[in-house]
C-alpha positions in Angstrom: -0.3 0.0 0.0 0.7 3.6 -0.6 1.6 6.1 2.1 -0.8 9.1 2.2 2.2 11.4 1.3 3.3 9.0 -1.4 0.1 9.0 -2.7 -0.2 13.2 -2.6 3.3 13.2 -4.3 2.0 11.4 -7.2 -1.3 13.0 -7.4 0.3 16.6 -7.6 3.0 15.2 -9.6 0.5 14.2 -12.2 -1.6 17.1 -12.5 -1.2 20.6 -13.9 -2.4 23.8 -12.5 -5.0 25.4 -14.8 -3.9 29.0 -13.7 -1.1 28.7 -16.3 -3.4 28.8 -18.8 -6.0 30.6 -17.9 -6.8 33.3 -15.3 -9.6 36.0 -15.1 -10.1 39.4 -14.1 -12.9 39.9 -11.1 -14.1 42.5 -8.8 -12.7 42.4 -5.4 -16.2 42.3 -4.3 -16.3 39.2 -6.0 -12.9 37.7 -5.1 -14.1 35.3 -1.9 -12.4 31.8 -2.1 -10.6 32.9 -5.1 -6.9 32.0 -5.7 -4.7 34.8 -6.6 -3.0 34.5 -10.2 -0.5 37.7 -10.0 0.6 39.4 -6.8 -1.1 42.3 -5.3 1.2 45.3 -4.7 0.2 48.5 -3.0 0.6 51.9 -4.9 0.2 53.9 -1.5 1.3 54.2 2.1 -1.5 53.1 4.3 -2.4 55.1 6.3 -1.2 57.7 3.7 -0.4 60.3 6.6 -0.4 59.9 10.4 -3.6 60.0 11.8 -5.0 59.8 15.4 -6.5 56.2 16.9 -8.5 58.0 19.2 -11.1 60.8 19.7 -9.1 63.9 21.7 -6.9 66.7 21.3 -3.9 66.7 19.1 -1.0 68.9 20.7 2.6 69.7 21.2 4.0 67.4 24.4 6.3 70.2 25.1 3.1 72.6 25.9 1.9 70.2 28.8 4.8 70.4 31.5 2.3 68.9 33.9 -1.1 67.8 34.6 -3.7 70.2 34.6 -2.3 72.6 32.1 -4.9 74.7 29.9 -4.4 75.3 26.3 -6.9 77.4 23.9 -8.3 75.0 21.3 -7.2 76.4 17.9 -9.0 74.0 15.4 -11.2 71.2 14.6 -10.2 68.2 12.5 -12.7 65.4 11.8 -11.7 62.4 9.6 -11.4 63.0 6.0 -10.7 67.1 6.5 -6.9 68.4 5.8 -5.8 70.1 9.0 -3.8 73.4 9.4 -0.6 73.7 10.8 -1.0 73.7 14.7 -0.2 76.9 16.3 2.6 76.5 19.3 0.7 76.6 22.6 -2.5 75.5 21.2 -4.4 72.2 21.0 -6.7 70.9 18.3 -9.8 68.8 18.6 -9.2 65.8 16.7 -11.7 62.7 15.7 -10.6 59.1 15.1 -8.7 58.8 11.7 -8.3 62.2 11.4 -4.9 63.7 10.2 -2.3 64.8 12.6 -1.8 68.4 12.1 2.0 69.5 11.1 3.6 70.6 14.5 1.6 68.3 16.8 3.4 65.2 18.2 1.0 63.7 20.5 -2.7 63.0 20.9 -4.4 62.8 24.3 -7.8 61.0 24.7 -10.7 63.0 25.3 -11.4 60.9 28.5 -8.1 62.8 30.0 -9.4 65.9 28.9 -11.9 68.5 30.2 -13.5 70.7 27.5 -13.6 74.4 28.4 -15.0 77.4 26.7 -12.6 77.5 23.6 -9.9 75.5 25.6 -9.1 72.4 26.9 -7.7 71.3 30.5 -5.3 68.0 30.0 -5.0 66.1 32.8 -2.0 64.2 32.0 1.3 64.5 30.7 1.5 63.2 27.3 4.3 61.3 26.0 5.3 62.2 22.4 4.0 59.9 19.8 1.3 58.5 22.0 -2.2 57.5 19.7 -0.7 58.5 16.7 -0.7 55.7 13.5 2.1 56.5 11.5 2.0 56.7 7.9 2.6 53.4 6.0 3.0 51.7 9.2 0.3 49.1 8.1 1.3 48.7 4.2 4.4 50.9 2.5 4.0 51.9 -1.0 5.7 49.3 -3.4 5.1 46.4 -1.0 3.5 42.9 -2.0 0.6 42.6 0.5 -0.8 39.2 -1.3 0.9 36.9 -3.0 0.4 34.8 -6.4 -1.4 31.5 -5.0 -2.9 33.0 -2.0 -6.5 31.9 -1.5 -8.7 35.1 -0.6 -10.5 35.1 2.3 -12.6 37.9 3.5 -9.8 39.9 5.3 -7.5 39.5 2.4 -10.1 41.2 0.2 -10.5 43.8 2.5 -6.5 44.2 2.7 -6.8 44.4 -1.2 -9.2 47.0 -1.0 -7.1 49.0 1.4 -4.4 49.3 -1.0 -6.9 50.4 -4.0 -7.2 47.0 -5.6 -10.6 47.3 -7.1 -10.1 44.1 -9.5 -7.9 41.3 -9.0 -6.3 38.6 -11.3 -7.4 35.0 -10.1 -7.1 31.6 -11.6 -10.3 30.2 -13.4 -12.5 28.2 -11.4 -11.8 24.4 -11.9 -14.7 22.7 -13.7 -15.5 19.5 -11.7 -18.0 16.9 -12.8 -19.3 14.6 -10.0 -21.4 11.4 -10.1 -22.0 8.3 -8.2 -22.5 4.6 -9.1 -24.7 2.0 -7.7 -28.2 0.8 -8.1 -28.6 0.6 -4.3 -29.0 4.5 -4.5 -31.8 6.5 -4.3 -32.4 10.6 -3.6 -34.1 12.0 -0.8 -37.9 12.1 -1.2 -37.8 8.8 -3.4 -39.1 5.8 -1.8 -36.8 3.7 -0.1 -37.2 0.2 -1.2 -35.7 -2.9 0.3 -31.6 -2.9 0.0 -31.5 0.9 -1.2 -30.0 3.8 0.7 -30.5 7.5 0.0 -27.1 9.1 -1.8 -25.6 11.1 1.2 -22.2 11.2 -1.0 -23.9 13.2 -3.8 -24.5 16.0 -1.5 -21.8 16.2 1.0 -19.3 16.1 -2.0 -21.1 18.3 -4.0 -20.9 20.9 -1.1 -17.3 20.2 -0.5 -16.5 20.8 -4.4 -18.3 24.0 -4.2 -16.8 25.2 -1.0 -13.1 25.0 -2.7 -14.3 27.5 -5.3 -15.1 25.1 -8.0 -17.9 24.9 -10.5 -19.6 21.7 -10.1 -21.4 19.9 -12.7 -23.7 17.1 -11.1 -24.3 14.0 -13.3 -26.5 12.4 -10.6 -26.3 8.6 -10.1 -24.9 6.0 -13.1 -26.4 2.5 -13.0 -24.0 -0.4 -12.3 -23.6 -1.1 -16.1 -20.1 -0.9 -17.8 -21.9 1.0 -21.0 -23.5 3.7 -18.8 -20.3 4.1 -16.7 -18.5 4.8 -20.1 -21.0 6.8 -21.2 -21.0 9.1 -18.2 -17.3 9.6 -18.4 -17.4 10.9 -22.0 -20.1 13.1 -21.0 -18.1 14.1 -17.8 -15.1 14.7 -19.6 -16.5 17.4 -21.8 -15.5 21.0 -20.6 -14.3 19.7 -17.2 -11.0 19.7 -15.4 -11.7 17.0 -13.0 -14.2 14.1 -12.9 -15.0 12.8 -9.0 -16.9 9.9 -8.3 -18.0 7.9 -5.4 -18.3 3.9 -4.9 -17.3 1.5 -7.6 -13.5 1.5 -7.1 -13.3 -1.8 -5.4 -12.8 -5.1 -7.2 -16.3 -6.6 -7.1 -18.3 -7.8 -10.0 -20.5 -4.8 -9.9 -17.8 -2.2 -9.7 -17.7 -1.1 -13.4 -15.5 2.4 -12.8 -12.1 0.4 -13.2 -12.9 -1.2 -16.6 -14.8 2.1 -18.0 -11.9 4.3 -17.0 -9.3 2.2 -18.7 -11.4 1.7 -21.7 -11.6 5.9 -21.7 -8.4 6.4 -20.7 -5.8 5.5 -18.3 -6.3 4.4 -14.4 -4.1 3.5 -11.5 -5.9 1.7 -8.8 -4.1 2.6 -5.4 -4.4 1.0 -2.1 -3.6 3.6 0.5 -2.3 3.2 3.9 -5.0 5.3 5.7 -8.2 4.7 7.8 -10.7 5.5 6.9 -10.3 5.3 3.4 -8.2 2.6 1.5 -9.1 2.4 -2.4 -8.7 5.4 -4.6 -8.6 5.4 -8.4 -6.5 8.3 -10.1 -6.3 8.5 -13.8 -7.4 10.5 -17.1 -10.6 10.4 -19.4 -9.8 10.9 -22.8 -11.7 13.8 -25.1 -12.1 13.6 -28.9 -9.8 16.6 -29.5 -6.8 14.8 -27.9 -7.0 16.4 -24.2 -8.1 14.9 -21.1 -9.8 15.4 -17.8 -8.4 14.0 -14.6 -10.2 11.2 -12.8 -10.5 10.5 -9.1 -12.6 7.9 -7.7 -13.5 7.7 -3.8 -14.5 4.6 -2.1 -18.4 4.6 -1.3 -18.7 4.4 2.4 -19.6 8.0 3.3 -16.9 8.9 6.3 -14.3 7.3 4.0 -15.3 9.3 1.0 -15.0 12.7 3.0 -12.0 11.9 4.7 -10.1 10.9 1.5 -11.6 14.1 -0.4 -10.2 16.2 2.2 -6.8 14.4 2.1 -6.4 13.5 -1.8 -9.0 15.7 -3.5 -8.6 18.9 -2.2 -4.8 19.1 -2.4 -5.6 18.6 -6.3 -8.2 21.2 -6.6 -6.0 23.7 -4.9 -3.2 22.5 -7.1 -5.3 22.8 -10.0 -5.8 26.7 -9.1 -2.3 27.4 -8.6 -2.5 27.7 -4.7 0.8 27.9 -2.7 -0.3 26.1 0.0 -1.9 22.5 -0.5 -2.6 20.8 2.7 -3.9 22.7 5.8 -1.9 23.2 9.3 -2.2 21.1 11.8 -1.6 22.1 15.8 -0.7 19.6 18.7 -3.4 19.4 21.2 -4.2 17.2 24.2 -6.1 14.0 23.6 -8.7 13.5 26.7 -9.1 9.8 25.4 -7.4 6.7 24.9 -7.1 4.8 21.8 -5.1 1.3 23.2 -5.5 -0.7 19.7 -4.1 1.3 16.8 -4.6 0.4 13.2 -1.1 -0.5 11.0 -2.2 2.2 8.7 -2.4 5.9 9.4 -5.6 6.6 11.1 -7.9 9.9 11.3 -9.7 9.8 14.3 -13.1 12.0 14.4 -12.5 14.2 17.7 -14.6 17.3 19.1 -12.9 20.2 21.0 -14.0 20.5 24.8 -14.3 23.3 26.9 -11.0 22.5 28.5 -8.8 22.8 25.7 -8.6 18.9 24.9 -9.9 16.6 22.3 -12.8 14.1 22.8 -13.5 11.0 20.8 -16.5 10.1 19.0 -17.3 6.9 20.1 -17.8 5.2 17.1 -15.1 5.4 14.4 -16.8 3.1 11.7 -16.6 4.7 8.1 -20.4 4.3 7.8 -21.2 6.8 10.5 -21.5 10.2 8.8 -22.9 11.8 12.4 -19.4 11.3 13.3 -18.1 14.1 11.1 -21.1 16.3 11.7 -20.3 16.0 15.6 -16.9 16.6 15.3 -14.3 19.9 14.8 -11.9 17.5 12.8 -9.6 14.7 12.9 -6.4 13.5 15.1 -4.0 12.6 12.5 -2.3 9.3 14.1 0.5 7.7 12.7 0.7 4.0 12.1 0.5 2.0 15.2 0.6 4.8 17.6 -1.1 4.1 20.8 -2.6 7.3 22.4 -2.9 7.7 26.1 -5.3 10.4 28.0 -2.9 13.4 28.1 -0.8 12.7 25.0 -0.2 15.7 22.6 -1.6 14.6 19.1 -1.9 16.2 15.8 -5.4 17.6 15.1 -6.6 18.8 11.8 -9.8 21.4 12.1 -12.1 20.7 9.6 -12.5 24.7 9.2 -8.8 24.5 7.8 -9.7 22.3 5.0 -12.6 24.8 3.7 -10.8 28.2 4.3 
């Protein structure tokens, strides 16, 4: 069996970012979740001038030798209005975000002042520079604020806007085809005949694909027939970058994906030393024009499909978009559980953060128990054969990190 790391190396090595071929310019308003296709550089200092972090009074610190000193107020400076030079021996009424007038070197917050008729009593001795935000202290002119390959979060969109970037060049959204195989699958709302199950994977995988910024084309449920599977692959390859399926990647007589992909292109069927999830199919489906769509077949058990998508498909989707970071960060947290009988494979144990800063284990770690990934906040990435004792530090991967 391949290790997960070996499988990822093969997947990334065999796929090519679509951002090399196509990029598009979008409004910064519409850039959430997209991958930058070029650096974003600032053409200005942020802030563009020294300004105040507080409502209060701007003055010269030298004019306040002791608490209780009174100064006449020579001007009023709201945000967005250019100030006049501050006259020596006076103070300026100033409001948060307003530009510091020339001649002033400090701001005293209004809570430490007493407003008088045309004057202000300063009830503290201010230090030079206090409550002043300096020009360029956030971003300097010419600085790269966001790098090619960054995924645009809401805060990144705000940073781009702060340097005046109204539009951003981003990688084209990957086009991902999705279908499920299995005569036992029915859709919610349909009658559940004996032996049938509702197709939870279709909803789960579609949500995961769309959450990663992809355009998902859903080809539904494909009957367990070789001709139907080949037809679905041909249709799914047209105009799509990647085909994702669930089920049918084992070696049973009703598992037709393997011969279908082999007939329509190329296929590797891997056994990965991970639990849940073990079988993974990767290949390409040829198009009539000589190009091809990538293919990844996931196991049919819902938790296996979910975990394998996060660990293997997500990095490919990020790679297709030219992302710099393909795998989420992990943190070491305390296990508040025992795991005395580890598997020989790399395990991903569903856990939840508790109120004491530790991790609780879901009682049933079966690959068919989908409630575990709704209950949980993430998984513990447990090495092969590693016993966990209560209090041990373990490697935690949060689900939120996979979807940001």
